[in-house]
C-alpha positions as CSV (number, residue, x, y, z in Angstrom):
1,X,73.1,-0.2,-140.1
2,X,69.9,1.3,-141.6
3,X,66.7,1.0,-139.6
4,X,63.2,1.4,-141.1
5,X,60.1,2.0,-139.0
6,X,56.5,2.4,-140.1
7,X,54.1,4.6,-138.1
8,X,50.6,5.9,-138.5
9,X,51.1,9.6,-137.7
10,X,53.5,12.3,-136.6
11,X,52.8,11.7,-132.8
12,X,54.0,8.1,-133.2
13,X,56.9,9.3,-135.4
14,X,58.1,11.6,-132.6
15,X,57.9,8.8,-130.0
16,X,60.1,6.6,-132.3
17,X,62.5,9.4,-133.0
18,X,63.0,9.9,-129.3
19,X,63.8,6.2,-128.9
20,X,66.2,6.4,-131.8
21,X,68.0,9.3,-130.2
22,X,68.3,7.4,-126.9
23,X,70.0,4.6,-129.0
24,X,72.5,7.2,-130.2
25,X,71.0,8.4,-133.5
26,X,71.3,12.1,-134.4
27,X,68.3,13.8,-136.0
28,X,70.6,14.7,-138.9
29,X,70.6,10.9,-139.7
30,X,66.8,10.4,-139.2
31,X,64.5,10.8,-142.2
32,X,60.7,10.8,-142.2
33,X,58.8,10.1,-145.4
34,X,55.2,10.8,-146.2
35,X,53.5,10.2,-149.5
36,X,52.5,13.9,-150.0
37,X,55.4,16.3,-150.2
38,X,53.7,19.0,-148.2
39,X,53.0,16.6,-145.3
40,X,56.6,15.3,-145.5
41,X,58.0,18.8,-145.4
42,X,55.7,19.8,-142.5
43,X,56.6,16.7,-140.4
44,X,60.4,17.1,-141.1
45,X,60.2,20.7,-140.0
46,X,58.1,20.1,-136.9
47,X,60.2,17.1,-135.8
48,X,63.6,18.7,-136.8
49,X,64.6,15.7,-138.9
50,X,66.7,15.6,-142.0
51,X,65.5,15.7,-145.6
52,X,67.2,13.6,-148.2
53,X,69.1,16.0,-150.4
54,X,72.1,16.4,-152.6
55,X,74.4,15.1,-149.9
56,X,72.7,11.7,-149.8
57,X,71.6,11.4,-153.5
58,X,74.2,13.3,-155.4
59,X,73.5,16.1,-157.7
60,X,72.4,14.1,-160.8
61,X,69.8,12.1,-158.8
62,X,68.6,15.2,-157.1
63,X,68.0,16.9,-160.5
64,X,66.4,13.7,-161.9
65,X,63.9,13.7,-159.1
66,X,62.7,17.1,-160.2
67,X,61.2,15.4,-163.3
68,X,59.9,12.1,-162.0
69,X,56.7,11.0,-160.4
70,X,56.3,11.3,-156.6
71,X,56.6,7.5,-156.2
72,X,59.8,7.4,-158.2
73,X,61.2,10.4,-156.2
74,X,60.3,8.7,-152.9
75,X,61.9,5.4,-153.8
76,X,65.0,7.1,-155.0
77,X,65.3,9.1,-151.8
78,X,64.6,6.1,-149.6
79,X,67.4,4.2,-151.4
80,X,69.7,7.2,-150.9
81,X,68.8,7.0,-147.2
82,X,70.0,3.4,-147.0
83,X,67.2,1.1,-148.1
84,X,67.6,-1.5,-150.9
85,X,65.6,-1.1,-154.1
86,X,63.1,-3.8,-152.9
87,X,62.8,-2.3,-149.4
88,X,62.2,1.2,-150.9
89,X,59.4,-0.2,-153.2
90,X,57.7,-1.9,-150.2
91,X,58.0,1.2,-148.1
92,X,56.5,3.3,-150.9
93,X,53.5,1.0,-150.9
94,X,53.1,1.7,-147.2
95,X,53.3,5.4,-147.9
96,X,50.4,5.0,-150.4
97,X,48.3,3.7,-147.5
98,X,48.9,7.0,-145.6
99,X,51.6,5.7,-143.2
100,X,54.9,7.4,-142.4
101,X,58.3,5.8,-142.9
102,X,61.2,6.6,-140.6
103,X,64.7,5.7,-141.8
104,X,67.7,6.0,-139.4
105,X,71.3,5.4,-140.2
């Protein structure tokens, strides 16, 4: 089952990640998304959470994301992490508002 949480900042993200770990989720199966790539990279590094990569997306989608807009890349990665196309589109709108999205499998 895929869980999606929306938080305002990295402090709230850390609190939610700790709750997810208590529920049995591994940080290898928890993904944090931010609209700006640098913010997303910094948060994933600081919180020791996974990044959606070739393992989740496959090599073709990973390569395709190198040539798409950030919004398309985020939607593709959130789908690879377990959201439906519609859920990913709604989550990307939340990212546009400066929020963070946490997805756990």
